[in-house]
Steps between C-alpha positions, in 0.01 A plus 500: 500500500843542346426219254165662412669831425756328283226319305277805452734797518481713200611860449328753261601850404188714548674782322443300178126444548312574182815580313618325182821570316395432137716301262482709187634207292185287566152664482179349619180611328138408525296534178132466461269463200126527537275276278123554559454375867836366540844634596806329374791543725861467397794493731809608298870559552760686284867470510626863435868393500729322272570230760331160520281494816438173679401363835177716477173414668165676448181495721175674398219535739151608403243583769138564382239651716145469383218750558376286790841511660605145430868455446672254260877470418717343238876452537735386212882469522780353319875523406625668176788659327543780251735552202647842447220759417245223508135548608303202614146428615532305830148403556133574384179488665142604428255658742130565462383852541220569739326838578654668796769257548874568554816310391836557662811366318853456634799382299836425667825395337779361725855379452624254761207607735581869461236723362633691194192629327126535559174636346164551647172587343139552620195468274193641661161659442420220258153517315386455151548873422794573734849338512766667704870403527701655786868479545614431857816540690716323758312656789166349385289399806424132500174400667675296772481147355747222555535314163651151469737329265542182686517143366502252796261422785757651744517821299117507488481441884745787561314741276157416644626526864682831426184639314279398788732659758506816292117517467464418872699796616299740294781726387492574129838519331445708178794343313558204276572178678581172333597157639729331254628140519770329301618147526849424637751273348392140552133594499435409862449836649456854371599856546227740600527873470277789598529792262378855582540787253754305303712421814547160660418570874498142620606156361564150632537141396177305545472202739210261545466597867192681640691681779769611260238621259315703771826674609562592140161642466531709824841624395378593148211695648730694727722596200187608302381708797849665542528580132150648497588733791811616346341551161234716666767720665681539173172602314421754775852647469461526122163680528668772716711593207 
């Protein structure tokens, strides 16, 4: 039991849930341009300082919900740097417009795994005669999906087991959840992280062992459930004021 606690122990400050201290030097911005039945999406970053900014990583997630309720997602990420006062387009993508569909966009910029800037955008009520762009904020309610950014079979197995356990328990967590995987030096194993609301709530180094993987899934779900309960308490306290 002690070994298990050492392997899966992880502390998180719930006072910081949903909070982000912005880095005014680097600004993330989602820009869109409509062309007939298409929306061109540009993930951009601007260096507002006179200092060279490096070791930066961006991730942009687009989630599209059709009029029939079908969901599709697209995730792009990469590393970049910015010269003083430079603006750069980090990625571009094109999405088809459909009547009564909705597109949710999330852009994150990190430095050394720490979130320093973000931008979110929702495009909704789409039809041939109606196009609405809505700015969203850090308290945007996510529809309770666990998204994956995995790259190996072990990472895929972990994600699928965690997602199955989450669905089986029937408790909807209205927050953004991402399973991220990165290779370790040597390329044999990998590091798997579970992100919620821009916080790492659980992480471990993968092993090709079924029992170990099942323990990791159970531990990750407990962390998700604990985070969800604490998040709900904080939201209730905020509503009182």
